[in-house]
N, C-alpha and C positions, 0 to 999 in steps of 0.2 A: 607754887613753884619758887617764889621769892625766898621762902624759908628754906627750901631744899638747896637752892643755890648758895645761900649764906652758910648752911651747915656744911656743905661739901667743900667750900672754899677754905675752911679751917681744919679739914680732916687730913691726917697723915695715914697713908696706907702701908701695909707690909706685904711682902711677897707671900702669897698663900701656900699652904702645904700642898703637895702633889699626890695625885692618884693616877691610875692607869689612863683614865680618860683625859688627863692633862698632857699626854704625850702624843705627838703626831703619828699617824699611821704611815708606815714606810711607803715611799713613792717619790716621784720627782718633785722637786721644789716648784713653787709657783713661778712661771716664766716671767721675764721682764718684757715690757711693752714700750715701744716708741722712744723718742729722743729724750724724754724726761726720766727714763729708767724706772718707770712705775711698775708695780706688780700687776699681773692680769686681773687680780681681785684687790680692790681697795676696801678697807674696813670703814663702813658707814657708821659714824658715831651719833647719828640721830636717835639711835636706840637708847642713848643716855639722856632721854628727855621724857617728860610726862606724856607726850603724844603717843609713845610706844610702850613704856614700861612704868610700873609703880615706883613710888619713892623708895620703898623698902628694897626693891630689886636694885635700883640705881645705887643705893647706899651700901649694898652688900658686896661680897667678894666675887660674885659671878662674873662681873665685868672684867676684873683683873685677870681671872683665869682665862676668859675668852680671848682677851688681847694677847696674853702670854702665848697661848696655843696658836693664835693666828700668826704671830711673829715667828714662831718655830716652823710654821708651814711656809714662810716666806711672804706672808701678807703683811708687808711692812710699810704701808702708807695708810694714813687715817684722814677721813673727811669729816669735818665738824663745822660749827658755825656759832657765832654769837647768838643767833636767833634760837638755837636749840637749848634754851634754858641752862641747866648746869653742865651741859656736855663738855665744854672746854675745860672746866674745873675738873670734871671726872677724868677725862683723858689725861690731863696734865698730872694729876695725882697718881694715876695708874702707871704712866710711863716713868715717873720718878721712882715708884716702888720697884720697877723692873730694870732700873738703870745698870745694875751690876751685870746682868745678862745681856741687856740691849741698850748700849749707850746711844746718845742722841744722834750720832753719825750713822746709825744702822737703820733708820726709818725716816719717812717724810711726813710732815704735818701739813695738811691742806685745810684752810679755814676760809670763812666768808665774812664780809663786812657790809655795812650799809642798811641791813634789815635788823630791826630790834624787837619788833612785835608784829602781830598779824597785819596791822595797817600802819606801822611805824617805820618809815623809810627816811633816811637822811644821808644823801650822797655829798653833802658839802665837804670840801677838802679838810676843814678843821675836824669834823666829826669822823671822817674816814681815818685820819691819822690817829685820833684818840682811840678809835675802835681797834685799830691794829695794835697799838701799844698796849691796850688792855688785854688783847688776846695773848700777847707775849707773856704778860703777867699771869694770866689764868692757866696758860699751858706750860708755864715754868721753863721757858726757853728764850734764847736771845736772837733767834731768827725763825722765820716761817718759810717753808719750802714753796707754798702756793697760797696766795690770797686772791679770792674771787670777789667781784661785786655781786652781791646776792640778789637773785631774782630781778634782773634788769627790766623785765617787761612792766613792772609796777612803776618804774621811774621814767623810762624812755618814752618818747612821744609815740602814741599808738596810732598806726595808720592801717591796721588790719581791715580789709574789706569785710571779713567775717571773723567772728571770735571763736567759732567752733567748727569742726568738720575735718576733712582731709585737706591739709595745706600743701600737698605736693604740687598742686596747680600753681603755687607761687613761684615755682622754678621754671615755668614755661609760659602758659597762656595768660596768667594774671600777674606776671612779674611787675608790671607798671603799678598796678593797684596795691601791691605789697611793698612797694618801694625798693624793688630789686632789679629794676631795669638797668641795662648797661648805660653808663654815662651819669647815673645818679649816685655813684658810690660815695662821694664826699658830701652829699646833701644833708644838712642839719634840718630836721623836720619841725623842730620846736624846742622850747626850753627844757623839756625832758631829755632830749638827745644831748643838749649842751651840758646838762647836769652829769650825765654819764661820762662825757669827755673830760669834764673838770675833775671828776673823781679819779679817772685814769691818770691824769697829770700827777695827782698826789701819790697814787700807787707807784708810779714810775720814780718819783722822788724817793720813796721808801725803798724801792729796788736799788737805786743808785747808792743809798746809804748802807746797803747790805742787810737790812732788816727783813726784806722780802726777796726771795730768789726768783719766783715766777708769778705772773699776774694773769687773771682771766675773768670771765663772766659766767654766771649760771642763770638758768631760767627754764621755763617750760615750752613756750611757743617757738618752734624752730625758725619760722620766718623772721621773727623779731630778733632772735639771737644772731641769725645770719646777717640781717641788715645792719645791726649794731657792730658786729665783728668787721664787716666790710667798711663801715663808716670809720671805725678806729684805725684801720689799716690805711685809709685814704685821707686821713687828717694829719698834719704835721705833728710829730716828727716822722710819720709814716712807719710806725713800728707795729707789726701785727701782734695779736694776743698770743701768749704762750699756750693757753689752754681754754677750752670752752666745755662746760658740762651742761647736759640736758637730761632730764629724768622722764621715765615712762614713755620713751619713744624708741625703745629697742626691745619690745616685748611681744608675746604671743598675740596681743590685741592690736599693737601699733608698732610697726617696724620702720617708720618713715625716716628715722635717723640715717638709715642706709642710703636713702635718696638724697638727703641733704649733705652727707659727709663730703663728697667730692667738691661741693661748692664752698664749704668752709675751708678746705685745704687749698683750693685753686684761686678762688676769688678773694677770700679774706686772709689767706696765707697763715691761718691758724696752725700752730705747730703740733698740737695734740688735742684730740677730742676725748671726752670721758662720758660714758653712759652711766646712768644711775636708775634705780627703781625697777628691777626686773619683775617685781610683783605689782608694779603700777600703784604704789602707795597702798598696798593691801587689797586692791581690787581683785587681783587674780588669786583669790582664796575662797574657801567655803563660806566665810562670813566677812565680807568687806566692812570696813569701819563705817559707822553711821554718818560720819562727816564727809565721806568721799564725794567729790564733785561729779562723778559719773552719773548720767541720767538713768532713770528707772529701766528703760529699754536695754541699755548696756549691761546693767546689773542683772537683768533677767537672762541675757545671753551668757553671762558668767555662770549663773546657776545651772544652765543647760550644759555648759562645759564641765562643771563638777559632776554631772550625771555620767559623763563619758569617762572622766578620770578623777577619782576622789582626791588624790594628792596633786591637785592643780599647782600649788606653790612649787613643788619640786620639779614638775614638768616645765613650769615657766622659767625657773632658774636655769635649767639645762638649755632651754631654747636660747635665752639671752647669752649664756656662756658660749654657745656655738657661734652666735652672731658676732660677738665681740672678739672672741678668739685671742689671737696675739697681735691684733691691730688696734684695739681700743680697750683701755682698762674699764672695768665694771665695778661700780660702788654697790656693795651689798652689806646690810646690817646684820650683826650677830649678837643676840642677847645672852648666849651661854655657850659653853664648850660643845654641847651637842649640835648646835646650829653651825658652828665652825666646821666640825667633822663632816656633817651632812653636806654642806656646800662644797667643800673640797672634794668629797666623794663624787658628787654630781659633776663637778668640773672635770675630774679625771675620767669618768665614764664617757662623757661627751667627747673629750679630746683624744681618748684612746679608742674611739669608734665602737664602744660597747653599748650601743643605744638603738638597736633596731626597733624594738617595741616603742620606745620613746618617740622616734621619728613618725611612726604611724599615728600615735596619739596626738602629737603636735598638729599633724595634717587635719585630723578630725576636729580639733578645737578651733583651728584657724577657719575651717569651713563653717563652724557655728557662728563665729563673728562675721564672716562674709555674708551669711544668710540674714543676719540681723541688721545689715547695713552699717555696722559700727566697726568694721575692720579698718585700721589705719585712721581712726577718727580721734581727734583731740578735743578735749573739753576747754571751756573758757578759762583763761588766766591772763590778767586779773579779771 
């Protein structure tokens, strides 16, 4: 990966030639969502990393064509991260190649800081600033629309009474155990919490300098994200986060983001929530990746779901698109133009109510997860 990053950082791209599949299919443009004017679909640039694609694919023209098509459909926000290997370099080079048709003012760039490798986190203010400035350089821009603290559960003090399972109980019966009791909003639980707060101070300085427009946090466990968002809002200068992103929590297998969403808006005053991972990091597919953290029993349930509907990924995308609708943007990754077309087609079918069979299949798959005892079940992170 180091060699690929180095190679891509010195590469100049051109705007590729066009064929029929490089043009959007007629239909309404992607709608805008919420106070940040984000598109209903955000382009997930984790696809420009070795975790999802080969080096040859990342270094080829397919990514440029996919992003160009997405922009033409109105998918004009991009989610990337320093942690995603060459992703920032790739995205920056592609957007430069397309700048004649799509100037910087026509799209939003959302990136993340603080995570540098699988187990390499550094939320120190100096490293946060250095990371953001490096992202500016990689993305070839002089400002970033959103910067998140990446995967805060690895840094924040952990007080989860259980690391896996259905965490909706944190919103009521076990609020005290999860650190979500009324009256505990401003309670710093340990040095990890303080590290998050210190990093936010530096991001606010970058925001005041105009380098960053909006700031937020990302992660997997919803109780931790909610607790930290409430803590940030309850700590001087009492400024809520602009945006919070969680992944794999608005899917066919786990839709608990719907339960937590009102609490983010009301208790933490978060201005915008973003969902990611409609396929739950590849779990909801005929062949989940070997590294996936889901236990064997859950993967067996997925295999049973595939027996009901072979094209489980498309069904999963449609379900999440319906759940997010025009209230919450959804991050989805596209490796090529075919995937862009397919995702837009699914989104349109769902929101134009042309999905009677799809609704029945969703019900059957959800019942499979219910019988397995893994419906709305979250795995350990970290």
